[in-house]
C-alpha positions in Angstrom: 70.5 -15.0 119.9 71.1 -18.2 117.4 67.9 -19.1 115.2 66.8 -23.1 115.3 65.6 -24.8 112.5 62.7 -27.1 114.8 62.5 -30.7 113.4 59.9 -33.7 114.4 62.8 -34.7 117.0 64.6 -32.0 118.1 65.6 -28.2 117.8 68.5 -27.4 116.3 70.6 -24.3 116.1 71.2 -23.0 112.3 75.1 -22.1 111.6 76.3 -18.8 111.6 77.7 -17.4 108.5 78.7 -14.2 106.3 76.8 -12.8 103.4 80.6 -13.8 101.9 81.1 -17.0 102.5 77.6 -17.5 101.2 78.5 -15.5 98.1 76.1 -13.0 98.3 77.8 -9.4 97.1 77.0 -6.3 98.7 75.5 -4.0 95.6 74.9 -6.8 92.7 72.5 -9.0 95.4 71.8 -7.6 99.0 70.7 -4.1 97.2 69.0 -5.1 94.5 66.7 -7.9 96.5 66.6 -4.7 99.0 65.1 -2.2 96.8 62.4 -4.7 95.4 61.6 -5.8 98.5 62.0 -2.7 100.7 59.5 -3.0 103.4 61.9 -5.9 104.5 63.8 -3.3 106.3 61.6 -0.1 106.4 58.3 -0.3 105.8 56.2 2.5 103.9 58.5 3.5 101.8 58.7 3.8 98.0 62.8 3.9 96.5 62.6 6.8 94.0 66.9 6.0 93.4 69.6 3.8 93.6 73.4 4.6 93.7 72.3 8.1 94.0 74.9 10.9 93.4 73.1 13.9 91.7 75.4 16.9 93.5 78.3 19.1 92.6 82.0 18.5 93.6 81.2 14.7 95.3 81.6 11.4 94.4 79.0 9.7 97.3 76.1 8.0 96.0 73.4 7.2 98.3 72.7 3.4 98.4 69.2 4.1 98.5 67.0 6.7 98.4 63.3 6.9 99.2 59.8 8.6 100.3 58.3 7.5 103.2 54.3 8.0 103.6 54.6 11.1 105.7 56.4 12.6 102.7 59.9 12.7 104.4 62.9 11.7 102.5 64.7 8.3 103.5 68.3 7.3 103.3 69.2 3.9 103.2 72.8 2.9 103.4 73.9 -1.1 103.1 76.8 -3.0 104.3 77.1 -6.9 104.8 80.1 -6.5 107.0 79.6 -7.4 110.6 80.3 -3.8 112.5 78.6 -1.5 109.9 82.2 0.5 109.4 81.7 4.3 109.5 78.0 4.1 107.5 76.6 6.4 110.6 78.7 9.3 109.4 78.6 8.4 105.8 74.2 8.5 105.9 74.7 12.1 107.6 76.3 13.8 104.7 74.0 12.1 102.7 71.3 13.1 104.6 72.5 16.4 104.1 72.8 16.7 100.4 69.5 15.4 100.0 67.8 17.9 102.7 66.5 20.3 100.3 64.8 18.4 97.9 61.9 19.5 96.7 58.9 17.5 95.1 59.2 18.7 91.9 62.9 17.7 91.6 61.9 14.3 93.4 59.9 13.8 90.6 63.1 14.1 88.0 65.2 11.7 90.1 61.8 8.9 90.0 61.6 9.5 86.4 64.9 8.7 85.6 65.2 5.8 88.3 62.1 4.4 86.5 62.9 4.9 82.9 65.9 2.8 83.6 64.3 -0.1 86.1 60.6 0.0 84.6 59.8 2.2 81.2 56.5 3.8 80.8 55.9 4.6 84.1 54.5 8.0 85.1 56.8 9.0 88.3 54.6 12.0 89.3 51.2 10.2 89.6 53.6 7.0 91.3 54.6 9.6 93.7 51.5 11.5 94.6 49.7 8.2 94.8 52.4 6.8 97.7 51.8 10.4 99.5 47.9 10.1 99.0 47.8 13.5 97.6 45.6 14.9 94.8 48.2 17.8 94.1 51.8 17.8 95.0 52.5 19.9 98.1 56.0 21.3 98.3 55.3 23.1 101.6 55.1 19.5 103.3 57.2 17.4 101.1 60.7 16.5 102.4 60.1 17.8 105.8 62.4 15.4 107.6 65.4 12.7 106.1 65.4 9.5 108.0 68.3 7.4 108.2 68.1 3.2 107.7 71.4 1.9 108.5 71.3 -1.9 107.1 74.3 -4.5 108.0 74.5 -7.4 109.5 75.6 -6.3 113.1 77.0 -3.7 114.7 80.3 -2.3 116.4 78.8 -0.8 120.1 80.4 2.4 119.2 78.2 2.9 115.9 75.3 2.1 118.0 76.5 4.4 120.7 77.0 6.9 118.1 73.2 6.3 116.9 71.4 6.3 119.9 73.1 9.6 120.8 72.2 11.4 117.3 68.5 10.3 117.9 68.4 12.0 121.4 69.4 14.9 119.3 66.1 14.9 117.1 67.7 13.1 114.1 65.5 9.7 112.9 68.3 7.0 112.7 67.7 3.0 112.7 70.3 0.5 112.5 68.4 -2.8 111.1 70.3 -6.1 111.9 70.2 -8.5 108.7 72.2 -11.5 110.1 72.5 -14.7 107.7 72.4 -18.3 108.7 73.2 -21.6 106.8 70.7 -24.5 106.1 72.3 -26.3 104.0 72.4 -24.8 100.2 69.8 -21.8 101.6 70.7 -18.8 103.3 68.6 -17.4 106.3 68.2 -13.9 107.5 67.2 -13.1 110.5 66.0 -9.2 110.3 65.6 -7.0 113.2 65.4 -3.5 114.0 67.8 -3.4 116.7 68.5 0.6 117.5 65.8 1.8 118.5 64.6 -1.5 119.9 60.9 -1.9 118.6 59.9 -2.3 122.0 61.5 0.9 123.6 61.1 3.4 120.3 58.0 4.8 121.8 59.9 5.7 125.0 62.8 7.1 122.3 60.3 9.6 120.9 59.3 11.1 123.9 62.8 10.8 125.2 63.9 12.8 122.0 60.5 14.8 122.2 61.7 15.8 125.9 65.1 16.6 124.8 63.6 19.0 122.2 61.8 21.1 124.1 64.5 21.4 127.0 66.8 22.9 124.1 64.3 25.0 122.7 63.3 26.8 126.2 67.3 27.3 126.5 67.4 29.3 123.0 66.0 32.7 122.5 62.6 33.0 122.2 61.1 36.1 120.3 58.1 36.0 120.7 57.1 34.9 116.9 55.9 31.9 114.8 56.5 31.9 111.4 53.3 29.8 109.3 53.5 28.6 105.8 50.1 29.8 104.2 50.0 25.9 102.5 48.9 28.1 99.2 51.1 26.8 97.0 50.9 24.5 94.1 47.7 23.0 95.3 44.9 25.0 94.8 43.2 24.1 97.4 44.3 27.0 99.9 44.4 30.6 99.0 46.3 33.7 100.7 43.6 35.7 99.1 40.7 33.6 101.5 43.3 33.8 104.5 43.7 37.3 104.3 40.0 38.7 104.0 38.3 36.1 106.6 41.6 36.6 109.3 42.6 32.9 109.4 45.5 30.3 109.0 45.4 26.9 108.7 46.9 23.5 108.2 46.1 20.2 108.1 46.0 17.1 105.8 46.7 14.7 108.0 47.1 14.4 112.5 50.8 15.9 112.3 49.3 18.5 110.5 46.1 19.4 111.8 48.4 19.6 115.5 50.2 22.4 113.7 47.3 24.4 113.4 46.4 23.7 116.8 49.2 24.6 118.0 48.2 28.5 118.3 47.3 29.7 120.7 45.1 33.3 121.4 47.4 36.1 121.7 50.7 34.3 119.6 52.0 36.4 116.6 52.0 35.2 113.6 54.1 35.9 109.6 52.7 33.9 107.4 54.8 33.3 104.5 53.6 32.7 100.7 55.4 29.8 98.9 57.4 31.6 95.9 56.4 35.3 97.1 57.8 36.3 99.9 55.8 36.9 103.5 52.4 38.6 103.3 51.1 39.6 106.8 51.8 39.3 110.8 48.5 38.8 112.8 47.4 38.3 116.2 45.9 34.5 117.0 42.2 35.9 118.3 40.8 32.2 118.8 41.9 28.8 119.2 41.7 26.3 116.0 38.7 24.9 114.9 38.1 22.4 111.6 37.7 24.6 108.7 33.6 23.5 108.0 33.4 24.6 111.4 35.2 28.5 110.7 32.9 31.2 111.2 35.0 34.4 110.5 34.7 37.8 112.4 32.2 39.7 111.2 30.0 36.9 109.2 26.7 34.4 110.3 28.2 32.0 107.7 31.1 29.1 108.1 33.9 28.9 105.3 32.2 26.4 103.5 29.0 28.6 102.4 31.3 31.7 101.8 32.7 33.0 98.7 36.4 31.4 98.3 38.9 31.6 96.2 40.9 28.3 96.8 39.2 25.1 95.3 37.9 23.5 98.2 37.9 19.6 98.4 35.3 18.6 100.3 35.7 14.8 100.9 38.9 16.2 102.6 37.3 19.1 104.4 34.8 16.6 105.7 37.4 13.8 106.9 38.6 14.9 110.5 41.7 13.0 110.2 42.8 15.1 107.4 40.4 18.3 106.8 42.0 21.5 107.7 41.3 23.4 110.9 41.8 27.3 111.3 43.2 29.4 113.7 41.1 32.7 113.7 43.8 35.8 112.9 43.6 39.6 113.6 45.8 41.0 110.7 48.1 43.6 111.9 49.8 44.3 108.6 49.0 42.0 105.5 49.8 42.6 101.9 48.9 41.1 98.0 51.0 38.1 97.0 52.6 41.0 94.5 53.9 42.9 97.3 55.4 39.8 99.6 59.0 40.7 101.0 61.8 38.5 101.9 61.4 35.7 99.7 64.9 33.9 100.3 64.0 33.9 104.4 61.8 31.2 104.1 62.1 28.4 107.2 61.4 24.5 106.0 58.3 23.9 108.1 54.7 24.7 108.4 54.8 26.5 111.8 57.7 26.6 114.0 59.1 29.7 116.3 61.2 32.4 114.7 64.4 32.5 116.8 66.2 35.1 114.6 66.3 38.2 116.4 67.4 40.2 113.0 65.1 38.3 110.9 61.7 40.2 113.1 63.4 43.3 112.8 63.7 42.9 109.2 60.2 41.6 108.9 58.5 44.5 111.5 60.1 47.1 109.3 58.2 45.5 106.3 54.9 44.1 108.5 55.3 46.1 111.6 52.9 46.6 114.8 52.9 50.5 114.5 51.4 49.5 110.7 47.8 49.5 109.9 45.6 46.8 108.4 46.2 46.7 104.6 
């Protein structure tokens, strides 16, 4: 679709052009302008690095690396040509390379970037403010990697590949920046073309359905992995979970959904970041908001009981951000110093364990036949 200029006497189509014809360079111009105005192509993203290449045995560089408001990493690749080249393959490599980045590592990367571009800024504070976190949440950081491909246009082969990858649970978007000439000025029409904005919700539903079907086809061991949330943020405590019989998640609708996903009868292996697996339990009651959870054998709700955690009462009273607690009867639970299999964690808050060998090993340490600690 052409772009038109409206005058008092006519509607005139602007002449199509290319960035090369207008003397606009890929890195010196497009990348420089976009990093300062990233919302043009990716809303809610904070750029933390440019030309990122901090890995061994590779000279490859990510044009722009960012973090979105949900703590997902964002890889942004730019091309000024008219077909996008093979940028989808390049971006997938980059996404894999940064997928293990932690919050603390992101702070270091962002601080190095700020020291070059805006000296005197505190990367840790700026990143926490962007995420609206009071303290770092390593367990929730970098849970996904999103990819934005930005080009003057895209070939059919590229868009077909991206559509297929989106159906396989990858979040990859094609944003077209098409230049037009209007005298000495360059007008840019910016449109997300894959997935189309009006079809995005439908694409998400298709992706979720495909994911469910694939999950159903995989072996289900009958056990869940769940992170206790007791990490660098002292607002949650494994000692409280162990003493009062619950597992929790929250901080936003997505994470509340994890807690509510647990149903009566589910078996859960509790994992404590930095230590290992600390418990095996069975869910005995569906999740409820933290302020409403009354442990078995007690007459008062959690906020009225002695807790190890430093509770953020403002967040716990927020329907959209509070933690939800599912009641768990511990089959076997240990103190943090006796945690096991530290190196066998999952990179998520909650997920089904589908490795029979891991189940065998965990049951050897925290098995159903053992008595509660």
